[in-house]
LOPA-265200 format. One line per field, with one value per residue (C-alpha): residue in three letters; chain; x, y, z. Coordinates in Angstrom, 2 decimals. Layout:
N
code <- ALA ...
unit <- A ...
xx <- X ...
yy <- Y ...
zz <- Z ...
//
This chain:
707
code <- MET ARG GLY ASP LYS MET GLY LEU ASN ILE SER HIS PRO GLN ILE GLY VAL ASP PRO TYR PHE LEU ALA LYS ASP ALA LEU LYS LYS ASP ARG VAL ASN LEU ASP ASP GLU LYS GLU ASN THR THR SER SER LEU ARG ASN PHE THR PHE SER ASP PHE ASN THR PRO HIS GLN LYS ARG GLN LEU ALA ASP ARG GLN PHE ARG VAL GLU ARG SER ILE PHE ILE LEU GLU GLN HIS ILE GLU LYS LYS VAL MET SER ILE PHE PHE GLN ALA ILE VAL CYS PHE LEU THR LYS ASN VAL PHE ARG GLU GLY HIS THR ILE HIS GLN GLY TYR THR ALA LYS SER LEU HIS GLY VAL LYS PHE GLN ALA ALA HIS SER ALA THR LEU PRO CYS LEU PHE ALA LYS GLN GLY ASP THR GLU ILE VAL TYR LEU TYR ARG SER GLY TYR TYR ASP GLU SER ASN ALA THR LEU ASP VAL ILE LYS ALA ILE ASN ASP ALA ASP ARG SER ILE GLU GLU LYS THR LYS ASP SER LEU LEU ARG GLN LYS ALA ILE ALA LEU LEU ASN LEU THR SER VAL GLY LYS ILE THR PRO GLU GLU VAL VAL THR HIS PHE VAL ASN HIS LEU ILE GLU GLU ILE ASP LYS ALA LEU THR ARG GLU ILE GLN SER ALA LYS GLY GLU ILE ASP VAL ALA LYS ARG GLU ARG ILE LEU GLU ILE ILE ASP VAL LEU HIS PHE TYR ARG LYS LYS ALA ALA SER LEU ILE PRO PHE VAL ASN GLN PRO GLU ASN ILE ASP LEU TRP LEU ASN LEU ASN MET LYS ASP PRO LEU PHE GLU GLU ALA SER GLN MET ILE VAL GLN ILE LYS ASP ASN HIS ALA VAL ASP ARG ASN GLN THR ALA LEU LEU ILE LYS LYS LYS ILE GLU GLU ILE PRO VAL ILE ILE ARG HIS GLU ARG HIS LYS SER TYR ASN GLU SER ARG ILE PRO ASN HIS PHE TYR ASP LEU TYR TYR ASN ALA VAL LEU ASN ARG PHE THR GLY LYS ASP LEU ILE VAL VAL GLU GLU ALA THR GLY ILE LYS GLN SER GLU LEU ASN ASP LYS VAL THR HIS PHE LYS ARG ILE ALA VAL THR GLN SER ILE LEU THR GLU ASN LEU LYS LYS ILE ASP GLY LEU ILE GLN THR VAL PHE PRO LEU ILE TYR ARG LEU GLN GLY ARG GLU LEU LEU GLU ASN GLN ARG ILE GLU LEU SER SER GLN LYS MET ALA CYS LEU ARG PRO ALA ILE TYR LYS LEU ARG TYR LYS ILE ILE ARG ILE ASP GLN GLU VAL GLN SER VAL ILE LYS VAL VAL LEU GLU ASN THR PHE ASN SER ILE LYS LYS ASN LEU LYS LEU ASN ASN LEU LYS SER PHE PHE TYR HIS MET ILE PHE GLU GLN LEU ASN ASN SER MET ARG THR PHE PHE CYS LYS LEU LEU ASN ILE SER SER PHE GLN THR ASN ARG LYS VAL ARG GLU LEU LYS VAL ASN GLN ARG ALA HIS SER SER LEU GLU GLY ILE ALA SER ALA ILE ASN GLN LEU SER ASN GLN ILE HIS GLN ALA ALA ILE ASN PRO THR SER LYS TYR GLU ASP LEU GLN LYS LYS ILE SER ALA GLN LEU PRO SER ARG LYS SER TYR LYS ILE LEU PHE LEU LYS ARG LEU PHE GLU GLN ALA GLN SER GLN ILE ASP LYS ASN LEU ILE ALA LYS LEU SER GLY ASN THR GLU ASP GLN ILE ASN SER GLN ILE ASP ALA THR ILE ALA ASN LYS TYR LYS LYS THR LEU SER ILE ASP GLN LYS ILE ASN ARG HIS HIS ALA LYS LEU ILE ASP ASP ALA LEU ASN VAL ALA LYS ARG GLU ILE VAL LYS LEU GLN LYS GLU THR GLU LYS PHE GLN GLY GLN LEU MET MET GLU LEU ARG THR SER HIS GLY MET THR GLN LYS ILE PHE GLN SER LEU TYR LYS LYS LYS ASN PRO GLY TYR PRO MET SER ASP GLY THR LEU SER ASN LEU GLU ASN GLY ILE LYS THR MET SER ARG GLU THR ILE ARG GLN VAL SER GLU ILE PHE GLY VAL SER GLU ALA LEU PHE TYR PRO SER HIS PHE ALA GLU VAL
unit <- A A A A A A A A A A A A A A A A A A A A A A A A A A A A A A A A A A A A A A A A A A A A A A A A A A A A A A A A A A A A A A A A A A A A A A A A A A A A A A A A A A A A A A A A A A A A A A A A A A A A A A A A A A A A A A A A A A A A A A A A A A A A A A A A A A A A A A A A A A A A A A A A A A A A A A A A A A A A A A A A A A A A A A A A A A A A A A A A A A A A A A A A A A A A A A A A A A A A A A A A A A A A A A A A A A A A A A A A A A A A A A A A A A A A A A A A A A A A A A A A A A A A A A A A A A A A A A A A A A A A A A A A A A A A A A A A A A A A A A A A A A A A A A A A A A A A A A A A A A A A A A A A A A A A A A A A A A A A A A A A A A A A A A A A A A A A A A A A A A A A A A A A A A A A A A A A A A A A A A A A A A A A A A A A A A A A A A A A A A A A A A A A A A A A A A A A A A A A A A A A A A A A A A A A A A A A A A A A A A A A A A A A A A A A A A A A A A A A A A A A A A A A A A A A A A A A A A A A A A A A A A A A A A A A A A A A A A A A A A A A A A A A A A A A A A A A A A A A A A A A A A A A A A A A A A A A A A A A A A A A A A A A A A A A A A A A A A A A A A A A A A A A A A A A A A A A A A A A A A A A A A A A A A A A A A A A A A A A A A A A A A A A A A A A A A A A A A A A A A A A A A A A A A A A A A A A A A A A A A A A A A A A A A A A A A A A A A A A A A A A A A A A A A A A A A A A A A A A A A A A A A A A A A A A A A A A A A A A A A A A A A A A A A A A A A A A A A A A A A A A A A A A A A A
xx <- 96.47 99.04 98.31 99.45 101.85 103.84 101.15 99.11 95.70 94.87 93.59 94.10 92.05 93.04 96.28 98.60 101.43 101.94 102.80 105.28 108.07 107.07 109.93 109.43 110.13 113.44 114.63 114.94 116.88 120.71 122.45 122.71 125.83 124.78 128.39 126.69 126.93 123.13 121.64 123.20 120.93 122.65 125.16 127.97 131.30 134.49 137.65 140.34 142.86 145.18 144.13 147.48 149.79 151.87 155.56 157.85 157.80 153.85 153.27 155.60 153.57 150.26 151.39 151.93 148.53 148.98 149.69 146.65 144.28 145.90 145.17 141.74 140.53 138.59 136.55 136.28 134.66 132.31 131.59 130.64 128.76 126.67 125.64 124.27 122.51 121.04 119.25 117.90 116.05 115.15 113.33 111.62 110.14 109.13 107.77 104.25 103.47 102.92 104.68 106.91 110.36 113.15 116.34 115.70 117.71 120.24 119.26 121.07 124.61 126.70 129.82 132.12 135.86 138.78 142.13 145.42 148.58 147.66 145.57 142.10 139.39 135.47 132.33 130.96 127.21 127.42 123.89 123.79 120.40 120.91 117.25 114.10 110.99 107.91 104.95 101.55 98.91 100.16 101.66 105.28 107.43 110.60 110.20 109.82 111.61 113.59 112.51 115.27 115.41 116.09 118.84 120.80 120.54 122.11 124.99 128.24 131.78 135.13 137.13 140.40 139.09 139.76 136.83 134.15 135.52 135.36 131.57 131.06 132.58 130.04 126.85 126.84 130.17 129.52 126.41 127.71 127.74 124.34 124.14 121.98 119.72 119.65 119.20 115.83 114.61 114.81 112.95 109.92 110.10 109.37 107.06 104.57 105.32 107.18 110.23 110.67 113.02 115.58 115.47 116.45 119.41 120.60 120.12 121.67 125.05 125.21 124.62 126.94 129.64 128.85 129.47 132.49 133.88 132.90 134.44 137.68 137.72 137.16 139.62 142.49 141.96 142.39 145.28 147.09 146.67 147.28 150.56 150.37 151.98 149.80 146.87 147.86 148.34 144.96 143.45 145.64 144.29 140.73 141.68 143.03 139.48 137.76 139.75 138.97 135.16 135.19 136.66 134.32 131.13 132.14 132.32 128.72 126.83 126.68 126.04 123.04 121.80 121.67 118.21 120.08 121.81 118.82 117.36 120.07 119.51 115.94 116.89 114.82 115.70 113.25 114.30 113.85 117.26 115.77 114.51 118.28 119.46 116.43 116.85 120.39 119.29 116.92 119.93 121.79 119.27 118.48 121.96 121.57 123.98 123.65 122.35 123.48 120.36 122.39 124.94 122.29 120.28 123.09 123.55 120.03 120.29 123.73 122.19 119.11 121.50 123.42 120.57 120.56 124.27 124.05 121.12 122.86 126.19 124.43 122.30 125.56 127.22 124.25 123.15 125.88 123.40 125.06 122.00 119.58 116.02 113.47 112.79 114.65 115.55 112.25 110.52 113.01 112.69 108.96 108.88 111.04 109.26 105.87 107.18 107.06 104.41 103.81 106.92 109.10 108.06 108.98 112.74 113.48 111.87 114.31 116.97 116.71 115.49 112.36 108.82 106.65 103.48 105.37 107.05 103.88 102.20 105.32 105.37 101.78 102.52 105.47 105.17 106.98 108.12 107.21 111.00 111.92 108.98 109.55 113.42 112.22 109.93 112.78 114.92 112.19 113.98 116.92 114.73 112.86 116.64 116.92 114.17 115.19 118.51 116.95 114.49 117.07 118.44 115.10 114.76 118.30 116.25 113.00 114.54 112.61 109.37 110.48 110.46 106.87 105.93 107.92 107.57 107.15 110.47 110.94 112.42 114.52 111.94 109.06 111.71 111.68 108.00 107.30 109.91 108.29 104.96 106.99 109.39 106.06 104.84 107.82 108.32 104.92 105.39 109.07 107.33 104.60 107.00 109.07 105.85 104.96 108.20 108.32 105.08 105.66 108.97 107.95 104.83 107.25 109.80 107.25 105.37 108.69 109.46 106.35 106.61 110.26 109.13 107.07 109.47 112.80 114.21 117.46 116.80 113.37 114.02 114.38 111.36 109.53 110.25 109.59 106.23 105.77 107.10 104.81 101.32 102.47 101.98 105.18 104.65 104.12 107.00 109.16 108.22 108.91 112.38 113.47 112.29 113.87 116.96 116.15 116.14 113.24 115.21 117.94 115.56 113.16 116.43 117.70 114.41 114.19 117.81 117.20 114.05 116.09 118.84 120.45 124.33 123.95 123.02 125.99 128.16 126.46 127.19 130.50 131.20 128.70 131.89 132.78 129.33 129.06 132.28 130.78 127.82 129.72 131.96 128.59 127.48 130.46 130.33 126.70 127.26 130.08 129.38 132.57 132.88 133.95 131.92 134.21 136.03 132.84 130.99 133.85 133.75 129.86 130.57 133.23 130.86 128.00 128.79 126.47 124.23 120.92 120.25 123.16 123.23 119.65 120.22 123.52 121.93 119.10 121.59 123.05 119.57 118.84 121.91 121.64 121.54 119.47 117.24 120.37 122.38 119.86 119.33 123.33 122.88 120.23 122.64 125.51 123.96 121.30 118.55 116.11 115.45 111.73 113.20 115.34 111.98 109.86 112.81 113.26 109.33 109.14 112.17 110.50 107.20 108.79 110.91 107.87 105.50 105.23 106.67 106.01 108.48 109.51 107.19 104.23 104.89 104.50 101.34 99.73 100.71 100.61 98.70 96.43 99.12 100.99 97.70 97.29 100.65 100.54 97.19 98.64 101.75 99.60 97.42 100.36 101.70 98.36 98.42 101.50 100.34 97.22 99.38 101.63 98.83 97.76 101.39 101.50 98.10 99.10 102.34 100.47 98.21 100.93 102.86 99.57 98.94 102.39 102.25 98.94 96.81 93.13 91.85 90.45 93.84 95.60 93.25 93.66 97.07 97.29 94.75 96.64 99.73 98.48 95.26 94.90 94.50 91.42 91.51 87.92 86.90 86.10 89.53 91.63 89.88 90.12 93.88 94.60 92.76 94.77 91.24 92.41 95.89 98.06 99.45 103.18 102.06 100.26 103.21 105.47 103.03 102.40 106.37 106.91 104.22 105.69 109.17 110.25 111.89 109.49 111.61 109.66 106.46 108.41 109.38 111.97 110.52 111.20 107.86 108.75 104.87
yy <- 267.24 264.38 260.83 257.49 257.66 260.09 261.95 263.56 262.23 261.66 264.72 264.99 267.67 271.00 271.60 274.45 273.22 270.87 267.62 267.67 269.86 271.58 271.25 275.11 275.73 273.31 275.22 278.28 276.62 276.44 273.13 272.45 270.71 267.87 267.95 268.21 264.49 265.04 266.42 263.87 261.12 259.66 256.78 259.32 257.95 260.18 258.77 258.19 256.33 259.56 260.99 259.88 261.20 263.81 262.62 264.12 260.57 260.29 263.65 262.82 259.57 261.55 263.69 260.66 260.41 256.60 256.12 258.26 255.96 252.69 253.66 254.54 251.17 250.15 253.50 253.14 249.88 250.93 254.19 252.08 249.27 252.17 253.79 250.64 249.74 253.28 253.04 249.89 251.29 254.30 251.83 250.27 253.57 254.59 251.42 251.44 255.06 256.66 259.55 261.44 261.87 264.19 265.16 267.32 270.06 268.36 270.26 267.95 266.25 264.48 265.68 268.25 267.21 268.96 269.50 267.40 268.43 270.78 267.59 268.22 266.17 266.32 264.96 262.74 261.55 258.00 257.96 258.95 260.97 262.20 263.93 263.14 265.55 263.74 265.03 263.95 266.45 269.86 269.09 268.43 267.62 266.63 262.90 261.15 264.29 263.37 259.76 256.96 256.73 260.42 260.60 257.52 259.19 262.14 260.07 260.95 259.61 261.83 260.90 262.27 264.99 262.89 260.41 263.19 264.43 260.80 260.66 263.88 262.75 259.54 261.50 265.36 266.79 267.22 266.99 263.42 262.41 260.78 258.23 260.54 260.93 256.90 256.79 259.01 257.32 253.74 255.23 256.54 253.00 251.16 253.82 252.66 248.97 248.57 247.19 245.64 247.34 244.35 244.97 248.50 247.54 245.20 248.13 250.54 248.70 248.30 252.05 252.68 250.66 252.37 256.00 254.81 253.72 257.09 259.08 257.16 258.06 261.73 261.86 259.86 262.25 265.41 264.20 263.58 267.05 268.71 270.45 271.77 268.97 269.50 269.61 266.32 264.77 265.39 264.23 261.13 260.40 260.65 258.09 255.40 256.12 255.63 252.21 250.89 251.92 249.89 246.64 246.92 247.67 244.48 242.34 243.73 242.23 238.63 239.68 241.53 239.26 236.52 236.61 235.50 238.79 240.60 238.76 240.02 243.45 243.39 241.54 238.54 235.29 233.09 229.67 229.04 228.44 226.09 223.71 222.52 222.51 220.37 217.98 217.74 216.94 214.13 212.54 212.55 210.76 208.11 207.43 207.16 210.10 210.93 214.53 216.31 217.92 219.76 221.20 222.20 223.85 225.69 226.92 228.14 230.02 231.92 232.86 234.40 236.11 237.67 240.35 242.40 242.71 244.05 246.43 247.87 248.29 249.99 252.29 253.27 254.14 256.08 257.84 257.63 255.45 253.06 252.54 249.49 250.60 249.56 245.60 245.41 241.76 240.47 242.35 241.03 237.26 237.76 239.03 236.26 233.35 234.91 234.01 230.34 227.55 224.07 221.83 224.59 226.88 223.87 223.53 227.37 227.42 224.58 226.03 229.63 228.33 230.71 229.80 231.72 231.54 232.84 235.49 236.78 237.04 239.02 241.60 242.49 244.28 246.61 250.34 253.16 250.53 252.82 253.32 249.77 248.92 251.31 250.08 246.55 247.61 249.39 246.20 244.07 242.76 241.76 239.50 238.11 237.28 235.85 233.36 232.24 231.10 229.13 227.11 224.95 224.19 223.20 221.00 219.36 218.41 217.40 215.61 212.56 214.57 216.20 212.72 212.58 216.47 216.79 220.46 221.42 222.43 225.40 224.08 225.95 225.79 227.12 230.00 230.92 230.73 232.84 235.60 237.76 238.10 238.45 241.07 243.01 242.83 243.68 246.89 248.00 247.90 249.67 252.56 252.92 253.06 255.99 257.56 257.52 258.39 261.29 262.74 262.68 264.21 267.04 267.65 268.00 269.93 272.56 273.04 273.79 276.15 277.72 278.18 279.57 282.18 283.64 282.71 283.60 281.79 279.66 275.91 276.15 272.80 270.87 272.54 271.78 267.97 267.93 268.99 266.26 263.33 264.37 264.17 260.58 257.13 255.00 252.98 256.22 257.83 254.79 255.35 258.90 258.56 255.90 258.06 261.42 259.91 261.82 260.59 261.27 260.89 263.17 265.89 265.87 265.93 268.74 270.71 270.55 271.78 274.66 275.29 275.38 277.25 277.46 278.02 274.91 272.59 273.80 272.90 269.70 268.72 269.40 267.13 264.56 261.83 262.58 262.23 258.81 257.80 258.85 257.07 253.66 254.13 254.65 251.20 249.44 250.85 250.18 246.18 245.78 245.87 246.47 249.88 253.19 256.04 258.78 259.38 259.24 261.92 264.07 263.73 264.38 267.57 268.72 268.82 270.72 274.49 276.59 277.37 275.38 274.98 272.95 271.31 269.66 269.23 267.31 265.21 264.44 263.20 260.85 259.25 258.93 257.19 254.90 251.08 249.87 250.86 250.15 252.78 255.49 254.73 255.23 258.69 259.83 259.00 260.45 263.80 263.98 264.40 261.44 261.20 262.57 265.55 266.30 266.11 268.27 271.02 270.97 271.31 274.24 276.03 275.84 277.10 279.74 280.91 281.26 282.76 286.03 284.68 282.23 279.24 278.42 275.46 277.47 280.23 277.51 276.06 279.31 280.63 276.96 274.55 273.65 273.46 271.07 268.84 269.00 267.85 265.00 263.80 263.66 261.71 259.16 258.47 257.75 255.14 253.51 253.50 251.75 249.19 248.34 247.99 245.47 243.46 243.43 242.40 239.50 238.23 238.31 236.83 234.09 233.57 233.31 231.01 228.64 228.99 228.45 224.73 224.32 224.45 225.40 226.76 223.46 221.79 224.63 224.40 220.50 220.81 223.65 221.75 218.73 220.49 222.94 221.19 223.77 226.61 226.46 227.84 228.51 229.45 233.17 233.45 232.40 234.70 237.46 236.67 236.64 239.84 241.54 241.95 240.15 240.69 237.91 237.33 236.37 232.85 232.29 233.63 231.36 228.18 229.57 229.74 226.15 224.58 226.03 225.94 229.68 232.16 234.10 237.10 236.88 238.68 241.26 244.13 245.89 249.42 251.80 251.19 247.28 246.86
zz <- 0.15 -0.14 -1.49 -0.83 -3.75 -1.41 -0.91 -3.65 -3.73 -0.30 1.98 5.41 7.47 7.41 9.61 9.87 8.11 5.09 5.50 2.27 1.25 -2.25 -5.24 -5.70 -2.08 -1.89 -5.07 -3.03 -0.21 0.38 0.79 4.65 5.42 8.41 10.11 13.91 14.86 16.55 13.37 10.78 10.57 7.11 7.06 6.12 6.74 7.20 5.82 8.38 5.89 5.88 9.18 10.78 8.05 9.93 9.40 6.18 4.66 5.03 3.57 0.30 0.18 0.26 -2.62 -5.09 -7.20 -7.36 -3.67 -2.85 -5.09 -3.95 -0.39 -1.28 -2.78 0.38 0.05 -3.51 -3.19 -0.66 -2.65 -5.78 -3.86 -2.25 -5.72 -6.78 -3.55 -3.52 -7.10 -6.17 -3.03 -4.90 -7.42 -4.67 -3.28 -6.89 -8.03 -9.32 -7.73 -11.39 -10.30 -12.69 -11.30 -12.07 -10.56 -7.60 -5.82 -3.34 -0.10 2.51 2.53 5.25 6.52 4.65 3.87 4.84 2.85 4.33 3.88 0.48 -0.83 -1.52 -0.07 -0.82 0.35 -2.46 -2.62 -2.96 -4.78 -8.20 -7.41 -3.75 -4.20 -6.36 -7.26 -7.59 -9.36 -9.94 -11.64 -10.97 -7.60 -7.40 -4.06 -2.60 -2.80 0.56 2.35 5.71 5.43 6.08 2.13 1.86 4.37 2.66 -0.42 0.94 2.70 1.67 1.79 2.44 -0.39 -2.05 -4.71 -7.69 -6.65 -6.79 -10.12 -11.68 -10.22 -12.01 -15.23 -15.51 -14.14 -15.23 -16.05 -19.76 -21.86 -22.63 -19.10 -18.83 -15.76 -13.87 -16.87 -17.58 -13.88 -13.78 -16.94 -14.95 -12.11 -14.33 -16.13 -12.83 -11.53 -14.26 -13.66 -16.98 -15.16 -11.46 -9.10 -9.28 -13.17 -12.63 -10.86 -13.76 -16.34 -14.13 -13.55 -17.51 -17.80 -15.32 -17.34 -20.52 -19.04 -17.35 -20.70 -22.33 -19.39 -19.72 -23.41 -22.71 -19.74 -21.62 -24.64 -22.23 -20.69 -23.82 -24.98 -21.39 -21.39 -17.86 -15.66 -12.45 -14.39 -16.17 -12.84 -11.73 -14.81 -14.55 -11.01 -12.39 -14.93 -12.05 -10.41 -13.31 -14.46 -10.63 -11.31 -14.43 -12.76 -9.85 -11.94 -14.24 -11.04 -9.76 -13.03 -12.01 -8.39 -9.10 -11.33 -8.47 -6.34 -3.51 -3.39 -3.94 -1.08 1.26 0.05 1.27 4.35 3.29 4.87 3.11 4.41 7.80 9.56 12.06 9.42 8.53 12.15 13.11 10.18 11.13 14.50 13.18 11.27 14.92 16.80 14.02 14.34 18.11 18.76 22.54 23.07 26.41 28.02 30.71 28.24 25.63 28.57 29.67 26.48 26.27 29.44 28.50 25.06 26.98 29.38 26.49 25.57 28.77 28.66 25.08 25.90 28.87 26.82 23.80 26.38 28.03 24.90 23.41 26.62 29.30 31.25 33.89 36.00 35.70 35.09 37.57 37.13 34.14 34.54 35.72 32.81 30.53 31.27 31.67 28.08 26.64 28.52 26.99 23.86 24.62 25.08 25.90 25.65 24.45 27.61 29.85 28.21 28.78 32.16 33.18 31.42 33.25 36.49 36.49 36.31 33.96 36.11 39.20 37.19 35.89 39.24 40.30 37.50 37.73 40.96 39.69 39.47 37.62 34.80 31.73 31.10 31.17 28.87 26.52 26.39 25.85 22.99 21.34 21.66 20.10 17.35 19.44 21.49 18.40 17.17 20.71 20.29 16.66 18.18 20.98 18.92 17.44 20.94 22.09 19.00 20.18 23.43 21.23 18.46 18.63 18.50 15.33 13.51 14.15 13.49 10.26 8.59 4.86 3.62 1.42 -1.75 -4.27 -6.55 -4.42 -3.44 -6.92 -7.51 -4.22 -5.06 -7.21 -4.85 -1.73 -3.52 -4.76 -0.94 0.43 -2.21 -1.11 2.62 2.22 0.13 2.74 5.70 4.11 3.16 6.96 8.12 5.69 6.62 10.22 9.99 7.61 9.87 12.94 11.00 9.32 12.72 14.47 12.00 11.92 15.95 15.29 13.07 16.06 18.86 18.92 21.78 22.62 23.02 21.37 19.58 22.84 24.26 21.47 21.33 25.05 24.43 21.72 23.97 27.16 24.75 23.63 25.19 25.61 22.76 20.35 22.03 21.32 17.57 17.61 19.36 16.78 13.98 14.94 16.43 19.74 23.26 25.25 28.58 27.66 26.09 29.17 31.57 29.41 29.64 33.71 33.96 31.74 33.66 36.90 35.90 32.49 33.49 36.01 32.79 31.00 33.93 34.43 30.63 31.11 34.03 32.73 32.60 35.98 37.36 35.31 37.16 40.50 40.10 39.30 42.37 44.21 43.05 43.77 47.34 47.79 47.08 49.16 52.86 54.03 51.95 53.76 52.68 53.63 50.32 48.33 50.50 50.16 46.05 46.42 48.75 46.52 43.74 45.54 45.71 47.62 44.57 45.38 41.64 40.77 43.84 43.32 39.66 40.28 42.92 40.52 37.94 40.56 41.26 37.75 37.03 40.22 39.16 42.04 44.87 47.15 45.25 45.60 49.36 49.59 47.69 49.94 53.12 51.52 50.31 53.17 50.64 49.20 45.50 46.51 48.27 45.40 42.84 45.32 45.18 41.49 41.09 43.84 42.13 38.66 40.10 42.01 38.93 36.77 39.10 36.88 33.75 31.18 30.64 27.04 26.60 28.58 25.72 22.79 24.49 24.89 21.11 19.35 21.12 18.22 15.50 17.66 18.40 14.73 13.87 16.35 15.18 11.79 12.98 14.84 11.88 9.98 12.41 12.95 8.79 8.88 11.40 9.30 6.12 7.93 9.09 5.36 4.46 6.92 5.71 2.05 2.71 4.65 1.68 -0.72 1.40 1.16 -2.39 -3.57 -1.97 -3.95 -0.75 -0.43 2.75 3.92 3.30 5.42 8.08 8.32 8.42 11.06 13.17 13.20 14.16 16.77 18.01 20.72 18.46 16.20 12.57 11.48 8.03 9.07 11.04 8.26 5.58 8.19 8.72 4.90 4.28 7.07 9.03 11.89 13.44 13.23 16.78 17.13 18.39 14.79 12.56 14.56 13.85 10.28 9.76 11.36 8.96 5.71 6.72 6.51 8.62 10.96 10.16 6.79 8.33 9.99 7.44 8.67 9.48 12.20 14.22 14.23 14.45
//
């Protein structure tokens, strides 16, 4: 059973594993250090402040406590700020849950720290409460286990030992170190709605200052009575850190009491950035300032061209991927152009030199575009951001029209009026998002652990996630990859290579950089008609030993990294094998290898197929739940905007029709939108945002699914 207060009341159909982690089981679990970069999904940071301290002079500096603290000021600032931000986000996910919270057993932490030249460093949790246990009735669980919130709570900073000692002095070192107890009390107050998350932060900073003052008194007294010089120096270093904490915490009091700063923490851009720019444009036109159409159109073109470069750079950095996915640019421009209508579309078509209707006809005939569509879906937020930057430029060209089509500006008074309602809506959707993440990750983790008990096999995790990805459509696969921080492309390639030959896979991993360089050389040769191919042919031949399994996997990687069909044609010419031939050879090798024995995925499927199906069904339902809750959030936000401006439904419909004559808004449609029964299209969100002068981003809460 799991409920929607992180899952204690709503029941799932009976499945083979639980979608939560019981507190009693967590207490038996040893702490796990996430030193593996691939396993570490926290925002833990390594400290490179002293990493290059190797000379005798630098070693002497490092031995000086005051020098160590002064050089750690930047890390100290980050640490205390993250401590305050952490309690805010903990308060958000606890708000109105009616759970009873207590400090949990810390199961995970980020990187471990290493000593340097005799000076101790430790990995310090920034969060005052790295783990929470939540209880309703008789059930107590690790709250939101493995969600994004949980991972961030377990993030660490690599710090000098005195910083960790200062934390312990204010949080839990003595019976009088009460910050953790006070933080738990605040979370239990917000759980029943007695205080809001933003009020939790204000109280927490005041408690933080109280506990720092108490710790300073204790440590100063301790230093006075300490005879041992080395011990006294260690205490004085803690005092130095506490003095900085005190100063920094005091500076945060006015910060946390400013609503605009809470907006920033929530990624809440309430006011439409276009409104101010458009208003300035109106002034320019009234003053008869010329608007250079060609220059503005060129700027629009350049902005649209920026995103593919960024996407390709990120994919190369994350996946060592240098090839251009099939039809990438056509599908990208199609996605961008389809976000504009009417006169706005005409401007963008003019700027890019591309006709939307012609491009739509062209892309309908494309095949094998699943990977490209998945990449564009992953980068939807970047495209949304692009659209936001393009609209002011369009308005620059349509300034005279703006004079006739003024929007309602969101005044500071209306923003203040709206804030409590928008905060409450945002708090709820953030919590639901984290619940969904937690359930999916826990179900998959428990499913994998259950399988691992019965199948003691190397590379089991890769085969497990390969099977998961194989059963998902492109949209769901994108969600899972983002949530799990796993590349389906790399997972599938690893499984394929392991099936063919494990030693060949290891060898290819060792020369991945060389393959990437060779792929780039092939691309340059392919686009240069005067190129001579002999050197490339020698390089490919040098990498192809007599082992057939290695050869076909090496060539498969080359084909995968090809940036265009021209590149693939050249690879085929140089190697004497087409991509289809290589694929056939790989399939035949795998089929022949497993004639009389089962591959790892076949073993999993034979013994645990139902377990995986059940877990996937729960995960899919959770994503659908998040999508439905997001639709409700958008509808309720629309209603809050309307009512905050004193508009009845009739008045809003009249205004909407006047501004968007081609888009009817019946009584039933408006009610269904505001109740979350009908999905708000991106076009509707844009139109509503324009009417109220708010940012479209207000309608898109930041969560992993980006629904």
